[in-house]
N, C-alpha and C positions, 0 to 999 in steps of 0.2 A: 261712376253711375251710383245712384241711390239703391240701397238694399233692397227696397221693394221693386225697382225696375229689374234687378238681377233675377228676384224670384219669378217675375213674370216671364223673362226671357227664358229662364231655365224650364218653366212649365211649357212654354211654346215648343222649345226644342225636344223636350220629353214626347210631347203630342207628335211631332213629325217623326222622331224615331220609332214610337210604336207604331204609327201608320205604316211606316217603311217596312218594318219587320212583318206586320199582318199582311203585306202585298196590296196594300190599297193604292188605287190610281188617284191621285190628287187633281191634277190637271186644272188649277185654279178654280176647284168646285167646292171645296170644303170650307173657305172662310166664313160660310153663313154661320157655321157653329159657334164662331166666337161670340155671337150676338144672341143666339136663340134662347140661351137660358134666362134671358131677361124678359121673355115674353110669357104671356098666359097661354095656356093650353087650349083654352077654349075660344080662342079669337085667331082670325087667320093672320098669316104673316105679314100680308100686304097692309094690313090695318095698324101694324104696330111698328113696322120698320122706321117710321119717320122719329121714332123715339131714340134710335141708334144707327150710327154709321161713323167709323173712325173719320174725322174731318180733316182735311187739308187746310193749310192756312189761306187766309184770304189772298187773293192773287189778282194783278191787272193783266195776268197773260191773256185772258179771254174775257169778253163779256159774259155776264151770268146768263144762265138759260132763259130766266124771265126777261132779259133784255133782248133776245134774239128771236126773230119771227121764223122759226124753222118750217119748212114745207110738210105737208101732211102725206104720210106714205099712203100707197094705193095697196089695200090689203088683198084685192083680186090679183094684181099684177105680181105681188109678192108670191102668193100661194101658186100661182101659175108657174113661176120660176120653179119652185120646189117641185111641182108635179113633172114638169119637163125633165128635171135632173134627177128623178127618183129612179135611178137604175145603178148596178154596180159598177163603180168606176175605179176599177183597179188595174185592169190590163191596159197595155199601151193602146189598143183600138178604142176602149171605153173611155179612157181619159182624153183621148182626141176627140171623141165625140162630145164630151163634156166642155172640152176646150173651144171647139167650133161654136157651140150654143153660146158660150161666154162671149166670143169675139164678135158674133153676129148682134147679141144683145147691147154690147157697147157701142157698136158702129150705129145700130138703130137710134141710140141716145145722143149721137153726135161726137163720140169719142173716136180717136184714131189709135187703136191698141197696137201694141207690138209683142212679140215673143222674146222671152229670154231662155235660151236653151242652155241646159246643163247636162252633166254626164249621165243622169238617170231620168230626167224629166224636162218639162217645159213650163215656165210660167208665163201668165198673161199679165202685161204691164200697161198702164195708161196714164196720163197726166193732164191736168187743165190749170193753166198757169194763173197765179194770182196777180194782183195789181201792185204788191210791193214785194220786189225781190228780197229785201232785208227781212221780211216777216218768216221766210221760210216755208215749209210744206207740212201737211198732214197727210199720212198715209193709212188707208182703210184696207185691210188685206184679210182674205179667207182662203182656206184650202179647200180644193174641189174634189180630191180623190177619197176613196172609200177602203174599207178593208174587204177582203175576199169574203163574197157571200152577203154582203149587206147593200140595200139600195141607198142607204145614207140620206134619207129624208131630212132627219134632224142633224145629222153628223155627216156632212155639213152643208147640205143643201140650203138650210135655212141661213147660214152663214154668208153663202154665196149669194142667195137672193138678197139679203140684206145688203151686201156691199153692191150688188147691180142697182138697187133702190137708190143708195146714196148717190151713185153715178148719175142716174136719171134725174134726181131731184135737184141735185147741187151742181151738175156738170156745167150748167149754163149760167150759174150765180157768179156776181163778180165779187170776190172778198180779197181782203189783202193776202191771205196766206194762199199758196198753191195747193190743189187737192190731187193726190195721187191714189190710184186704186191699182191693188195687184191681187191676182189669184194663184195662190201657191200649189205646185203639184208636189206629190209624194210626202205628204206630211205624215200619214199612217205609217210610213217606212222609216220615220226618225227625222221629222222636220227637215227633209231633203231640200225642199224648195226654198224654204225661208232660209236656210243655212247658205245656200247658193246665191240668193238675193243679197244678203248682207256681206258675203265674202267677194262679191262682183267689184271688180276695179271701178265700175261706174256706178256704184252705190251713192245716191243722192246725198251730197253733203249738207244740204239744207234741212234735214228731216227735223221737225221739232217735236214730233210725237207720232204713235202708231197705235191704231184701234183694230183689235182682232176680233171679230165676231165668231164665236166658237159654240154652235148649238144653241139655238134661241127659241126653240118651237115647242117644248113639252112642258106642261104643268099638270099638277095633280092636287086635289083639293080633299082628299080623304085622308083621315087621321092615320098617320103611319106611313103615308107613300114617300115622304121624303126621309133619306137615311142620311148617316153621317159616318166619318171614320171611327173605327174602334180605337180604344186606349185614349179617349178623352178625359181630362181630369174632372170632368164634370158630365152629367146627363142632360143632354138638350130635351127640352119639353116641347118645343113646337115641331110639328111633323106634317106640316102641309107644305107643298112645293109650288109656291105662287110667286116665286121672287126671282130676281137675276143677281148674279154675282160679278162683281168687277174687281180684277186683281191687277195691281199696278206696282212699279217699283218705287220705293221711298224716296229715290233721288229725283223724282218727277211727279210731285204731288199735285201741282196744279193741272196736270193731265189727267189724274184720277178724279180731281174735283169736277170735272165736267159731267161726270155721272152722280153728281149731287143734285137731283133734279126735284123741283116741287112735285108734290103728288098731283096727278091729274086722273081722271076717269079713263079707263081703258089701258093705262100704262102700267107695268109692274114696278114694285118697289125694287131698289137695288141696294145691296150691301156692299160696300167698297172695302177693300182690305189692302193697305199698303205694305209691300214686302221690303224688308231693309237688305242692303248688300247685294243687290241683284239676284237674290235668291240663292247665293252661296251657301247659306245655312239650311235652306230649305229645298233640296234638290228635287223633291216631289212635286213642287210647284212649277217645274220647268219641262212640262210636258206638251207645250203647244207652241205655235208659232211667234208668240212673244219673246220666247227665251232665247234666240239668235240676237234680238235687238237689244235685250238687256245685257248680253255679253259684250255687245259693241258700245255700251253706255248710251243707247238711244232709248229714250222713255217709250214705254209700251203698256197697253192695258188689254187684257183679254177679258170679253164679257160672255157669261155663259149661263145656261139654265142649270147647271151643276151636273149634267150628263148622267154617268152611271149611278149617282148617288140618288137620282129621282126616276129615270126612266128605265123601265125593264128591257128597252129595246135597243140599248147601246150596243153597237157592234153586232147587231143580230139580222137576220132576213127579214124580221117584223118591223124594221125601222123604216115604215113607208107612210106616205102622205096623210093617210087616215088617222095617224096617231097624233098628228099635230094639232095642237089647240089654236085654231087659226085666230082667235081674238087676242090670245096671249103672245102669238107670234108678232101679229101686227103692232102690238104695243111695245113689244121688245125691239123691233125694228125702228119703231119711232124713238125710243130712247136713245138709239145709237144715232139717228139722224139728227137729234136734238143736240147732242153731244158733239158730233162733228160740225154742226152748223156753228156753234159757239166758238169752237176752236178755230175755224177758219176766220173768224173776224178778228181773232187776236193779232198782236204785233210783237208781243215781248215773248222772251224765251220761258220755257215750260219747266225748267229745272227748279228744284226746291230751293229757296233762298237759304242763304246762310244762317239767318237770324230767325228761321221759323222753326 
């Protein structure tokens, strides 16, 4: 490895170490800081992100976003899901109530969901077969539980609503790849639902990639509202929280590439960050439901509004629907639908090629 590359790796690992010592929760939410020092302080981040995003190599794994006519999300339906799920979903009875809501929504959308029971919870699972068995499947999955005392409108009713919208819009579409949707239980207790899913003997062997929507509804536009981990080797200048962050494993760059989308009105810009070695050197980036898939060698991307580095309502009783920026949320959900639509049209593998 060249000397400069070693220096960059050393700086990155130093940043991670300092963040851990400082007790920061990174959950795929800090990659934005890698780019912000390139941007002007007086310009909104969404207007500048087109100049920066670590790029995956060109791939034929999926058609480009511009080649796919993705359906448009229904913003009213999205927010209605958030409102319906905005209650503490921690106790067994409350999680049962949330699970029944999800089951009903899937059934009304034409799906036939089933339950995956594990020792401390119950996941909701459903699938729609593709036209080409050799093309494999794409999984979209979100956790539906909350911490004690929080109604979890952003964390993670927005992720559940987005996954339900994917099911509603793409459930009847004919695509080469199979679409799977799953709603994980007990994420807040240590990713228990996703670990149960990936450890199950019936884990689908055709999974090509996994998309994890994790908090998609909070934006802020006032200077200083976007925070970053302490201990950075530079001081970020951009302080507006009007973007999404997408974190993927470097072994599956074409999957992350699905979030390199042309700028469109109403859709937030996305910063993407590929993580090497399945996060082995960056354990603080393994705190959401993508982590068990990385451990299995399955490509996964977590997409987030940066959570506690932006919203003051993270894991608080104040995480209520009125704190959701509905336009930002609808745009965020559209970004996910766009990416999933393109991935479902692909036929080739999503692993990073050896010559990239």
